[in-house]
C-alpha positions as CSV (number, residue, x, y, z in Angstrom):
1,M,-12.2,-26.2,5.5
2,P,-14.4,-28.3,7.8
3,F,-13.2,-31.7,8.8
4,D,-13.8,-34.2,6.0
5,N,-13.5,-37.9,6.3
6,F,-9.8,-37.8,5.3
7,V,-8.9,-35.3,7.9
8,V,-10.8,-37.2,10.6
9,G,-9.1,-40.4,9.5
10,A,-5.7,-38.8,9.8
11,V,-6.5,-37.4,13.2
12,A,-7.7,-40.8,14.5
13,R,-4.7,-42.6,13.1
14,E,-2.3,-40.1,14.7
15,M,-4.0,-40.2,18.1
16,D,-4.1,-44.0,18.1
17,S,-0.3,-44.2,17.6
18,L,0.4,-41.6,20.3
19,L,-2.3,-42.1,22.9
20,T,-2.7,-45.9,23.2
21,G,-2.0,-46.8,26.8
22,A,-2.2,-43.1,28.0
23,R,-3.8,-42.4,31.4
24,V,-6.3,-39.6,31.9
25,D,-5.0,-37.3,34.6
26,R,-7.4,-34.4,34.3
27,V,-10.6,-33.4,32.7
28,Y,-11.6,-29.7,32.0
29,Q,-14.5,-28.1,30.3
30,P,-13.4,-24.5,29.5
31,E,-16.3,-23.8,27.2
32,R,-19.9,-25.0,27.2
33,E,-19.4,-27.4,24.3
34,E,-15.6,-28.1,24.7
35,I,-13.6,-30.5,26.8
36,I,-9.9,-31.1,27.3
37,L,-8.5,-34.4,28.5
38,C,-5.0,-34.2,29.9
39,L,-3.2,-37.5,29.2
40,N,0.0,-39.0,30.3
41,T,1.6,-41.6,28.0
42,P,3.9,-44.4,29.3
43,P,7.3,-45.0,27.7
44,K,7.1,-47.0,24.4
45,G,9.9,-48.9,22.7
46,G,12.7,-47.2,24.6
47,A,11.2,-43.7,24.0
48,A,10.2,-41.6,26.9
49,G,6.5,-41.0,27.7
50,G,4.8,-37.7,27.1
51,R,1.9,-35.4,28.1
52,Y,-0.8,-34.5,25.7
53,N,-3.9,-32.2,25.9
54,L,-6.7,-33.7,23.8
55,L,-9.0,-30.8,22.8
56,I,-12.5,-31.8,21.6
57,S,-15.1,-29.1,20.7
58,A,-18.6,-29.8,19.6
59,N,-19.3,-26.1,18.9
60,S,-21.6,-25.9,15.9
61,G,-19.5,-23.2,14.3
62,R,-16.2,-25.0,14.6
63,P,-16.3,-28.7,15.6
64,L,-12.7,-29.9,16.0
65,I,-10.4,-32.4,17.6
66,Y,-6.6,-32.4,18.0
67,L,-3.8,-32.6,20.4
68,A,-3.2,-29.0,21.7
69,E,-0.2,-27.4,23.2
70,R,-2.3,-25.1,25.4
71,R,-4.3,-26.2,28.3
72,E,-7.1,-24.0,29.7
73,A,-8.5,-24.6,33.2
74,G,-12.3,-24.8,33.4
75,P,-14.6,-22.7,35.6
76,Q,-14.5,-23.0,39.3
77,N,-17.8,-24.8,39.3
78,P,-17.5,-27.5,36.5
79,P,-20.6,-28.3,34.4
80,G,-22.4,-31.6,35.0
81,F,-20.9,-33.3,31.9
82,C,-17.4,-32.4,33.0
83,M,-18.1,-34.0,36.4
84,L,-19.5,-37.1,34.7
85,L,-16.4,-37.5,32.6
86,R,-14.2,-37.1,35.7
87,K,-16.2,-39.8,37.4
88,H,-15.9,-42.3,34.6
89,L,-12.5,-41.4,32.9
90,L,-10.1,-40.1,35.5
91,G,-7.4,-42.8,35.8
92,A,-8.7,-44.6,32.8
93,R,-6.3,-45.9,30.0
94,V,-6.8,-45.3,26.3
95,L,-7.4,-48.6,24.5
96,S,-7.7,-47.2,21.0
97,V,-8.7,-44.3,18.8
98,S,-10.5,-45.2,15.6
99,Q,-12.7,-43.9,12.8
100,P,-15.6,-46.2,12.0
101,G,-15.7,-46.7,8.2
102,R,-15.1,-43.4,6.6
103,E,-17.5,-41.5,8.7
104,R,-16.7,-38.2,10.4
105,I,-16.7,-39.9,13.8
106,V,-13.9,-40.5,16.2
107,N,-14.3,-43.3,18.8
108,I,-11.9,-43.2,21.8
109,A,-12.1,-46.4,23.8
110,F,-11.0,-46.4,27.5
111,L,-10.4,-49.1,30.1
112,T,-11.6,-47.9,33.5
113,S,-11.9,-49.2,37.0
114,G,-15.5,-49.4,38.2
115,E,-16.8,-48.7,41.7
116,L,-16.1,-52.4,42.6
117,G,-12.6,-52.2,41.2
118,L,-13.6,-54.2,38.1
119,H,-12.3,-53.2,34.7
120,E,-14.9,-51.7,32.5
121,E,-14.9,-50.1,29.1
122,R,-16.2,-46.7,28.1
123,T,-16.2,-45.1,24.7
124,L,-16.1,-41.3,24.1
125,V,-17.8,-40.8,20.7
126,F,-17.1,-37.5,18.9
127,E,-19.4,-36.8,16.0
128,L,-18.2,-34.0,13.7
129,M,-21.5,-33.2,12.0
130,G,-21.5,-29.4,11.7
131,K,-24.3,-28.0,13.8
132,H,-25.2,-31.5,14.9
133,S,-21.8,-32.2,16.3
134,N,-21.8,-33.9,19.7
135,I,-19.6,-35.6,22.4
136,I,-21.2,-38.7,23.8
137,L,-20.0,-41.1,26.5
138,T,-21.2,-44.7,26.0
139,E,-20.8,-48.0,27.8
140,P,-21.1,-51.5,26.2
141,R,-23.9,-53.9,26.8
142,E,-24.0,-57.6,25.9
143,H,-26.0,-58.6,22.9
144,S,-27.3,-55.1,22.3
145,A,-26.2,-51.6,21.3
146,A,-24.1,-49.5,23.5
147,R,-25.9,-47.5,26.2
148,I,-25.6,-43.7,26.3
149,V,-24.2,-42.5,29.7
150,D,-24.6,-38.9,28.8
151,A,-23.8,-36.3,26.1
152,I,-22.5,-32.7,26.0
153,K,-25.7,-31.9,24.0
154,R,-28.8,-33.8,24.9
155,I,-31.1,-34.2,22.0
156,S,-34.8,-34.8,22.9
157,F,-37.7,-35.8,20.8
158,D,-38.8,-32.1,20.7
159,R,-35.5,-31.2,19.0
160,S,-35.2,-34.2,16.6
161,R,-37.7,-36.8,15.7
162,V,-35.1,-38.8,13.8
163,R,-32.5,-39.4,16.5
164,Q,-32.5,-38.7,20.2
165,I,-29.4,-38.5,22.4
166,L,-30.4,-39.0,26.0
167,P,-28.9,-40.9,29.0
168,G,-30.0,-44.5,29.2
169,M,-31.0,-44.8,25.5
170,D,-29.3,-47.0,23.0
171,Y,-26.5,-45.3,21.0
172,L,-27.3,-45.5,17.3
173,P,-24.8,-44.0,14.9
174,P,-25.9,-41.1,12.7
175,P,-27.1,-41.9,9.2
176,A,-24.1,-42.7,6.9
177,G,-22.9,-39.8,4.7
178,K,-20.3,-39.5,2.0
179,G,-18.2,-37.2,4.2
180,I,-16.3,-35.7,1.2
181,S,-15.8,-32.0,1.2
182,P,-16.6,-29.8,-1.9
183,I,-12.9,-29.1,-2.3
184,M,-12.2,-32.9,-2.6
185,E,-15.0,-33.2,-5.1
186,E,-13.4,-30.4,-7.1
187,E,-10.0,-31.9,-6.7
188,T,-11.0,-35.3,-8.0
189,A,-13.5,-34.2,-10.7
190,G,-12.1,-34.7,-14.2
191,R,-8.6,-35.7,-13.1
192,P,-7.9,-39.3,-14.2
193,G,-4.7,-39.6,-12.2
194,N,-6.2,-37.9,-9.2
195,S,-9.2,-40.0,-8.5
196,F,-11.0,-40.3,-5.2
197,S,-9.9,-43.9,-4.8
198,S,-6.2,-42.8,-5.1
199,Y,-6.7,-40.6,-2.0
200,E,-8.4,-43.5,-0.3
201,G,-5.4,-45.6,-1.0
202,L,-3.1,-42.9,0.6
203,A,-5.4,-42.7,3.6
204,D,-5.4,-46.5,4.0
205,A,-1.6,-46.5,3.9
206,G,-1.4,-43.6,6.3
207,T,0.5,-41.5,3.8
208,Y,-0.5,-38.0,4.9
209,A,1.0,-34.6,4.2
210,P,-0.7,-32.2,6.6
211,C,-0.4,-28.6,5.3
212,I,-1.9,-25.1,5.3
213,Y,-2.4,-23.1,2.2
214,Y,-1.8,-19.3,2.4
215,E,-3.2,-16.5,0.2
216,P,-0.7,-14.0,-1.3
217,D,-1.4,-11.5,1.5
218,G,-0.3,-14.1,4.1
219,N,-3.7,-15.1,5.4
220,P,-4.5,-18.8,5.7
221,A,-6.8,-20.0,3.0
222,D,-7.4,-23.7,3.8
223,F,-5.9,-26.8,5.2
224,H,-5.8,-30.5,4.4
225,V,-3.9,-33.7,5.0
226,F,-3.0,-34.0,1.3
227,H,-1.3,-31.7,-1.2
228,L,-4.2,-30.6,-3.4
229,H,-3.9,-29.5,-7.1
230,V,-6.7,-27.0,-6.7
231,Y,-4.5,-25.0,-4.4
232,E,-1.2,-25.3,-6.4
233,S,-1.1,-21.5,-7.0
234,L,-1.1,-20.8,-3.2
235,R,1.9,-20.9,-0.9
236,V,1.9,-24.1,1.2
237,R,3.3,-24.8,4.6
238,D,3.9,-28.4,5.6
239,F,3.6,-29.7,9.2
240,A,5.1,-32.7,11.0
241,S,1.8,-33.7,12.5
242,V,-1.9,-33.3,11.9
243,S,-2.5,-31.8,15.3
244,E,0.2,-29.2,14.8
245,M,-1.4,-28.2,11.5
246,L,-4.9,-28.0,13.1
247,E,-3.7,-26.0,16.1
248,T,-1.9,-23.5,13.9
249,W,-5.0,-23.1,11.7
250,Y,-7.5,-22.6,14.6
251,E,-5.2,-20.5,16.7
252,T,-4.7,-18.2,13.7
253,R,-8.4,-18.0,13.0
254,E,-9.2,-17.4,16.7
255,N,-6.5,-14.7,16.9
256,A,-8.2,-13.0,14.0
257,V,-11.5,-13.0,15.8
258,R,-9.9,-11.8,19.1
259,I,-8.0,-9.1,17.2
260,S,-11.1,-7.9,15.6
261,G,-12.8,-7.6,18.9
262,K,-9.9,-5.9,20.7
263,S,-9.2,-3.4,17.8
264,S,-12.7,-2.3,17.1
265,D,-12.6,0.7,19.5
266,L,-9.1,1.6,18.3
267,T,-10.3,1.6,14.7
268,A,-13.1,4.0,15.6
269,V,-10.9,6.3,17.5
270,L,-8.3,6.4,14.7
271,K,-11.0,7.1,12.1
272,A,-12.5,9.9,14.1
273,R,-9.1,11.5,14.8
274,L,-8.0,11.2,11.2
275,D,-11.3,12.7,9.9
276,K,-10.9,15.6,12.3
277,L,-7.2,16.2,11.3
278,C,-8.0,16.0,7.5
279,L,-10.7,18.6,7.9
280,K,-8.3,20.8,9.8
281,K,-5.7,20.3,7.1
282,Q,-8.2,21.4,4.4
283,R,-9.2,24.5,6.4
284,L,-5.6,25.5,7.0
285,S,-4.7,25.0,3.4
286,E,-7.5,27.3,2.4
287,E,-6.4,29.9,5.0
288,I,-2.8,29.7,3.7
289,L,-4.2,30.2,0.2
290,D,-6.0,33.3,1.3
291,A,-2.8,34.5,3.1
292,G,-1.1,34.2,-0.2
293,K,-3.0,37.4,-1.2
294,A,-0.8,39.4,1.2
295,D,1.2,41.0,-1.6
296,E,-2.0,42.1,-3.3
297,H,-3.1,44.0,-0.1
298,R,0.2,45.8,0.0
299,H,0.0,46.6,-3.7
300,L,-3.4,48.2,-3.2
301,G,-2.1,50.2,-0.2
302,N,0.7,51.5,-2.4
303,L,-1.7,52.5,-5.2
304,I,-3.8,54.5,-2.7
305,T,-0.7,56.2,-1.2
306,A,0.6,57.1,-4.7
307,N,-2.8,58.7,-5.6
308,I,-3.7,60.0,-2.2
309,W,-3.9,63.7,-3.4
310,R,-6.7,62.6,-5.9
311,L,-8.9,60.9,-3.3
312,E,-11.5,62.4,-0.9
313,K,-13.0,61.0,2.3
314,G,-16.5,59.4,1.8
315,A,-15.8,57.5,-1.4
316,A,-16.8,53.8,-1.3
317,R,-14.6,52.8,-4.2
318,T,-12.2,54.4,-6.6
319,E,-10.6,53.5,-10.0
320,L,-6.8,54.1,-10.2
321,E,-4.2,53.5,-12.8
322,D,-2.0,50.4,-12.0
323,Y,1.6,51.4,-12.5
324,T,2.6,47.8,-12.7
325,E,0.4,47.2,-15.7
326,E,0.7,50.0,-18.2
327,G,-2.7,51.4,-19.3
328,Q,-4.7,49.2,-16.9
329,K,-7.2,50.6,-14.3
330,R,-7.8,48.9,-10.9
331,L,-11.1,49.2,-9.0
332,I,-10.3,49.5,-5.3
333,E,-12.8,49.1,-2.5
334,L,-12.6,51.9,0.2
335,D,-14.2,52.4,3.6
336,P,-16.2,55.7,3.2
337,R,-15.8,56.4,6.9
338,L,-12.0,56.6,6.6
339,T,-9.7,59.1,5.1
340,P,-7.6,58.1,2.0
341,A,-4.5,57.7,4.3
342,Q,-6.5,55.6,6.7
343,N,-7.7,53.4,3.8
344,A,-4.1,52.9,2.8
345,Q,-3.2,51.9,6.3
346,R,-6.1,49.5,6.4
347,Y,-4.7,47.6,3.4
348,Y,-1.2,47.7,4.9
349,K,-2.6,46.1,8.1
350,R,-4.3,43.4,6.0
351,Y,-0.9,42.7,4.4
352,S,0.9,42.5,7.8
353,K,-1.8,40.2,9.2
354,A,-1.8,37.9,6.2
355,K,2.0,37.6,6.3
356,T,1.9,36.6,10.0
357,A,-0.9,34.2,9.4
358,A,0.9,32.6,6.5
359,V,3.8,31.7,8.9
360,V,1.6,30.5,11.7
361,K,-0.8,28.6,9.5
362,A,2.1,26.9,7.7
363,Q,3.5,25.7,11.0
364,Q,0.1,24.5,12.1
365,L,-0.3,22.7,8.8
366,A,3.0,21.0,9.2
367,E,2.0,19.8,12.7
368,T,-1.4,18.6,11.4
369,Q,0.3,16.7,8.6
370,E,2.7,15.1,11.2
371,G,-0.3,14.0,13.2
372,I,-2.0,12.6,10.1
373,D,1.1,10.7,9.2
374,Y,1.4,9.3,12.7
375,L,-2.2,8.1,13.0
376,E,-2.0,6.6,9.5
377,S,1.0,4.6,10.6
378,V,-0.8,3.4,13.7
379,S,-3.8,2.5,11.5
380,M,-1.4,0.5,9.3
381,Y,0.0,-1.4,12.3
382,L,-3.5,-2.1,13.5
383,D,-4.5,-3.6,10.2
384,A,-1.4,-5.7,10.1
385,A,-1.6,-7.0,13.7
386,K,-1.5,-10.8,13.9
387,I,-1.6,-11.4,17.6
388,P,-3.6,-9.8,20.5
389,V,-0.5,-8.5,22.3
390,E,0.3,-6.3,19.2
391,I,-3.1,-4.6,19.8
392,D,-2.2,-4.1,23.5
393,E,1.1,-2.4,22.4
394,L,-0.7,0.0,20.1
395,R,-3.3,0.8,22.7
396,A,-0.6,1.6,25.2
397,E,1.1,3.8,22.6
398,L,-2.1,5.8,21.9
399,I,-2.8,6.2,25.6
400,E,0.8,7.5,26.1
401,M,0.3,10.0,23.2
402,G,-3.1,11.2,24.7
403,Y,-5.3,9.9,21.9
404,L,-7.0,7.4,24.1
405,R,-8.0,7.2,27.8
406,A,-6.5,4.5,29.9
407,R,-8.9,1.8,30.9
408,K,-9.6,1.3,34.6
409,A,-7.9,-2.0,35.5
410,P,-10.3,-4.5,37.1
411,P,-9.4,-5.8,40.5
412,R,-7.2,-8.8,40.3
413,K,-8.7,-12.0,41.7
414,P,-6.6,-13.7,44.4
415,G,-4.5,-16.6,43.2
416,R,-4.9,-15.7,39.5
417,A,-1.6,-15.6,37.7
418,G,-0.9,-12.9,35.2
419,G,1.1,-12.9,32.0
420,P,4.9,-12.5,31.7
421,K,6.0,-9.4,33.5
422,G,8.8,-6.9,33.0
423,A,10.1,-4.2,35.3
424,G,7.5,-2.4,37.4
425,G,4.9,-5.2,36.9
426,R,4.2,-4.3,33.3
427,K,3.8,-6.9,30.6
428,A,7.0,-7.6,28.9
429,P,7.1,-5.9,25.4
430,I,7.0,-7.9,22.3
431,S,10.2,-8.2,20.2
432,P,10.7,-6.9,16.7
433,I,10.0,-9.2,13.8
434,S,13.3,-11.1,12.9
435,I,13.9,-12.5,9.5
436,T,17.0,-14.4,8.4
437,L,17.9,-14.3,4.7
438,P,19.3,-17.3,2.8
439,S,22.7,-15.6,3.0
440,G,22.5,-15.6,6.8
441,A,22.0,-11.8,7.0
442,K,19.5,-10.7,9.7
443,I,16.7,-8.3,9.2
444,L,14.6,-6.7,12.0
445,V,11.2,-5.0,11.5
446,G,9.4,-2.8,14.0
447,R,5.8,-3.8,14.9
448,N,4.7,-0.3,16.0
449,N,6.1,3.3,16.3
450,R,7.5,2.9,19.8
451,E,9.3,-0.3,18.7
452,N,10.5,1.6,15.6
453,D,12.2,4.1,17.9
454,E,13.7,1.4,20.1
455,L,14.9,-0.6,17.1
456,T,16.5,2.3,15.1
457,L,17.8,4.6,17.9
458,R,18.9,2.0,20.5
459,Q,19.3,-1.5,19.1
460,A,20.7,-0.9,15.7
461,A,24.5,-0.3,15.2
462,P,25.6,2.9,13.4
463,T,26.9,0.8,10.4
464,D,23.6,-1.1,10.0
465,I,21.4,-0.2,7.1
466,W,18.1,1.6,7.8
467,L,15.2,1.3,5.3
468,H,11.8,2.9,5.1
469,T,9.2,3.3,2.3
470,K,9.5,6.8,0.7
471,D,6.5,9.0,1.7
472,I,4.4,6.0,2.7
473,P,3.6,4.9,6.2
474,G,5.6,1.8,7.1
475,S,7.9,0.0,9.5
476,H,11.5,0.8,10.2
477,V,13.6,-2.0,8.8
478,I,17.2,-2.7,9.9
479,L,19.6,-4.8,7.8
480,K,22.2,-6.0,10.3
481,M,25.7,-5.6,9.0
482,A,27.4,-7.4,11.9
483,N,28.7,-10.9,12.1
484,T,30.7,-10.5,8.9
485,R,34.3,-11.3,8.2
486,S,35.1,-7.7,7.3
487,E,32.7,-4.9,8.1
488,S,34.4,-2.7,5.5
489,A,33.7,-5.3,2.8
490,R,29.9,-5.1,3.3
491,A,29.3,-1.7,4.7
492,P,28.0,1.1,2.4
493,K,30.7,3.3,0.8
494,P,30.2,7.0,0.3
495,D,30.1,8.4,-3.2
496,T,29.0,11.7,-4.8
497,A,25.3,10.6,-4.7
498,G,25.3,9.8,-1.0
499,E,25.8,6.2,0.2
500,N,26.2,3.2,-2.0
501,V,26.1,-0.5,-1.1
502,N,28.9,-2.9,-1.9
503,P,27.8,-5.4,-4.6
504,A,28.4,-8.2,-2.1
505,A,25.4,-7.0,-0.1
506,E,23.2,-6.0,-3.1
507,A,21.0,-9.1,-2.8
508,D,20.5,-8.7,0.9
509,L,19.7,-5.0,0.4
510,R,17.0,-5.7,-2.2
511,A,15.5,-8.4,0.0
512,A,15.4,-5.9,2.9
513,A,13.7,-3.3,0.6
514,A,11.1,-5.9,-0.5
515,I,10.4,-6.6,3.2
516,A,10.2,-2.9,4.0
517,A,7.6,-2.5,1.1
518,W,5.7,-5.5,2.5
519,Y,5.4,-4.0,6.0
520,S,4.0,-0.7,4.7
521,N,0.8,0.8,3.2
522,G,2.3,0.0,-0.2
523,R,1.9,-3.7,0.2
524,Q,-0.6,-4.0,-2.7
525,S,1.6,-2.0,-5.1
526,E,4.0,-3.6,-7.6
527,G,6.9,-1.2,-7.3
528,V,7.4,0.7,-4.0
529,P,10.1,3.3,-3.5
530,V,12.3,2.5,-0.5
531,D,14.8,4.9,1.0
532,Y,17.9,3.5,2.7
533,T,20.9,4.9,4.5
534,L,23.2,4.1,7.4
535,V,21.7,4.1,10.9
536,K,24.2,6.8,11.9
537,Y,22.5,9.2,9.5
538,V,19.0,8.7,11.1
539,K,18.1,11.1,13.9
540,K,15.0,11.9,15.9
541,P,14.0,15.5,16.4
542,S,13.3,16.6,19.9
543,G,9.7,16.3,20.8
544,A,8.8,14.4,17.7
545,K,6.1,11.7,17.8
546,P,7.0,8.0,18.1
547,G,8.4,6.6,14.9
548,Y,9.2,10.0,13.3
549,V,12.8,10.5,12.3
550,I,14.9,12.6,9.9
551,F,17.7,11.2,7.8
552,T,20.3,12.2,5.3
553,H,22.7,10.5,2.8
554,T,19.8,8.5,1.4
555,R,19.5,6.5,-1.8
556,T,16.2,5.1,-3.2
557,L,15.4,1.8,-4.9
558,Y,12.1,0.3,-6.1
559,A,11.0,-3.0,-4.7
560,A,8.1,-5.4,-5.1
561,P,6.6,-6.1,-1.7
562,A,7.5,-9.7,-0.7
563,L,8.8,-11.8,2.1
564,P,11.7,-14.2,1.6
């Protein structure tokens, strides 16, 4: 959802309460149409001061304003608008943050010290107008409109005959608009107790409920500062502040864009490799089918041997009685250059070759299927990746397995800090997904195949429960059985069918199965078979690909994919 007048009003009200009296310590311009003001607030009412990063973007595709946790330094040579803001705003104090009327405009008033040490006012005007969004610095003038000092987007007469934004010109606000989004129009249409004026009353009182609405697949669908009836069928997540909601929303969306860019080459490699392996599997299956005719070759050799006294050299074919089918004749192809005995040996050789091929091709088919299963699992993790570091982990895994060439690392610039490091200078690996159930039980989920191995074979205790979707690519899921009063009271008990779970852990087990179904290729299904057993019964064959294990003492239950 774009910023409507309600969201803009909520942002302005929140910033006014937090930033009034704050001092501007730094100004950055990390992007061409984006600025970050680093603010330091003084103690208020006995509460300690704080530091805030005010992010403002006039990007036509995503104009936004909120208090961000992150802070990105700008380029080594700051753009002219950034230098201008530093000149006028460094050391300035925030007087107020306001929304004029119900327009999609935020005015941030500052008190600065001029060149002569006199206090002067400056106003940073942020207009959230889609492709016409702009960040404008103005200064007041007596008995006339404010004067434009400069803008991040200069609008000349050539670009707009209606309204120009140039240094030295009078600042005239944009034409008034209703500022109501289509969603709010739908929300208030035909709802007597849900009128537009009722939401205006909530906004005037500052009664906001910032939240993000999520689709059933977990992807964010929309956000707003009110709970909307049009989204009552979606899952909602509430936030303590408007800025926290906006940062979560935009970080998620930007992650999706970054992930798409980082994963495009991996997607292409996986598709090409899978297509090649599937073609090889089809060819091997056909060859194995042909090798299944081995017994037929031996049978024809036996028929020739049994009737060798009747045959003469030079015949191209012969018709012999088949002793396995009484009264039936068999037409047998012969090589006229060979004797009857040599023709019999020719069929025996075909039999021997076909038998050997059946064994070799079956082994090759099993290896090919293992490769397909592995690449399908990597493809599943790639589709489910939520943060860029997960893509980096999958890339490293494919490089280690020889499916991808390692990229040549660019030379590191002096003085540039890297990310968190582990042993040997490598980036620290991500941790498994951790989920705590209402009962307090802990569930761990692998994010990729290498992490599946680490989780199952090293981190999990022998008495923990291991779960995995049956014959479907998916994550290894561990239901921790530790931190209980009595391990024997919760641990699975052996019975004639394998391993059974104590009823006390039945709810936790079903929740873990639902999670295992969710983190698999069966996420869109209604009932997914999930195998489970104790970790001590899960082993990894020597030389097997990452994530591949064998297991015994299993039981299976069906679960609907879901997160708690």
